[in-house]
Structures are given as C-alpha cells and as structure tokens.
C-alpha positions as CSV (number, residue, x, y, z in Angstrom):
1,M,0.0,-20.3,9.9
2,Y,-1.0,-16.9,12.3
3,G,1.5,-14.3,13.3
4,P,1.5,-10.4,13.4
5,S,0.5,-9.7,9.8
6,R,-2.8,-11.7,10.0
7,R,-5.8,-9.2,9.6
8,L,-9.4,-10.2,9.9
9,A,-11.4,-11.7,6.5
10,S,-14.1,-9.7,5.6
11,P,-17.1,-10.1,5.6
12,I,-19.8,-12.7,4.4
13,W,-22.3,-12.8,2.8
14,G,-21.8,-11.0,-0.5
15,R,-21.1,-7.4,1.1
16,A,-17.6,-6.1,1.3
17,P,-16.8,-3.6,4.2
18,I,-16.4,-0.5,2.9
19,L,-13.4,1.4,3.2
20,N,-14.0,4.8,3.3
21,P,-15.7,6.0,7.0
22,V,-17.6,8.4,5.9
23,G,-21.1,7.8,6.6
24,A,-20.2,4.6,8.2
25,A,-21.9,3.1,11.2
26,V,-19.1,1.3,12.9
27,S,-15.3,2.6,11.4
28,I,-12.0,0.7,12.9
29,Q,-9.3,2.6,11.5
30,N,-5.5,1.2,11.8
31,V,-6.6,-0.9,15.1
32,T,-3.4,-2.4,16.8
33,K,-3.8,-4.1,20.0
34,S,-1.9,-6.2,22.1
35,Y,-1.5,-8.4,25.5
36,G,1.7,-7.9,26.6
37,D,4.2,-9.8,24.0
38,V,0.7,-10.7,22.3
39,R,-0.1,-9.1,19.3
40,A,-3.8,-9.3,19.1
41,L,-4.9,-7.2,16.3
42,T,-2.2,-5.5,13.7
43,S,-3.6,-2.3,11.5
44,V,-7.3,-3.2,11.5
45,T,-9.2,-0.8,9.2
46,L,-13.1,-1.8,8.6
47,A,-16.0,0.1,8.2
48,F,-19.4,-0.5,8.0
49,P,-23.1,1.3,6.4
50,P,-25.8,1.5,8.8
51,G,-28.0,-1.3,8.8
52,S,-25.7,-4.0,7.1
53,F,-25.0,-6.9,9.1
54,T,-21.7,-9.0,9.4
55,A,-21.0,-11.8,11.2
56,L,-17.3,-12.3,12.4
57,M,-15.9,-15.7,11.9
58,G,-12.5,-17.2,12.2
59,P,-10.1,-19.5,14.2
60,S,-9.1,-19.5,17.7
61,G,-6.8,-16.6,18.9
62,C,-7.9,-14.5,15.5
63,G,-8.5,-11.5,17.4
64,K,-12.9,-11.4,17.0
65,S,-13.3,-10.5,20.6
66,T,-10.7,-8.5,21.1
67,L,-12.2,-6.7,18.2
68,L,-15.7,-6.5,19.9
69,N,-14.4,-5.8,23.2
70,L,-12.8,-2.5,21.3
71,L,-16.3,-1.8,19.9
72,G,-17.9,-1.8,23.2
73,A,-15.8,-0.1,24.6
74,L,-14.3,-2.5,26.9
75,A,-10.1,-1.9,25.8
76,R,-8.6,0.6,24.7
77,P,-6.4,0.1,21.3
78,D,-2.5,0.9,21.4
79,S,-3.2,2.6,17.7
80,G,-6.0,3.9,15.6
81,H,-9.3,4.6,16.0
82,V,-12.4,3.4,16.6
83,R,-16.2,4.7,15.8
84,V,-19.8,3.9,16.4
85,A,-22.5,6.0,15.7
C-alpha cells in the first residue's frame, strides 16, 4: 500500500546512497512535494557521489518523475533542499 509515508528505494547495483551530502554530486535533503491534496514525496533524503550511476525504479505514482523534476529545476520542493553540483 502506498501513502504519505512511502519512501523511494535505495539505488540498485550494489551501491547505496551516501547520507552525508558533503562531496556529493547530487543531494536531496528532507524534500517534500505536494500537488494539491496529493503528496508526491515525503521527507526524501538521498545523496549520490560524483561519477556514480543510479536508476530510479518503482511503481506508477511513487514519485520518480516528481524527483527528476526537482533535480532538473522544473519544480520547487515544498520543503527541504535539492543540490546538484
């Protein structure tokens, strides 16, 4: 079941995200994004080192496109921080 408490899964291929954003090429800290009454992301925190390869996978409606829109500066988070070096 999916609801406001869902989280994006860790990336696959044997590399977990780094939780310390210092030196990360991409960091997402406590990001929340809603569209009206629909919460697309809730307190998402991820960081990826430079040169890493990451795949976002999940079922329809889990927030993949929303996260990519935030990373590409096509949308702004309701709260939290997104940094792309």
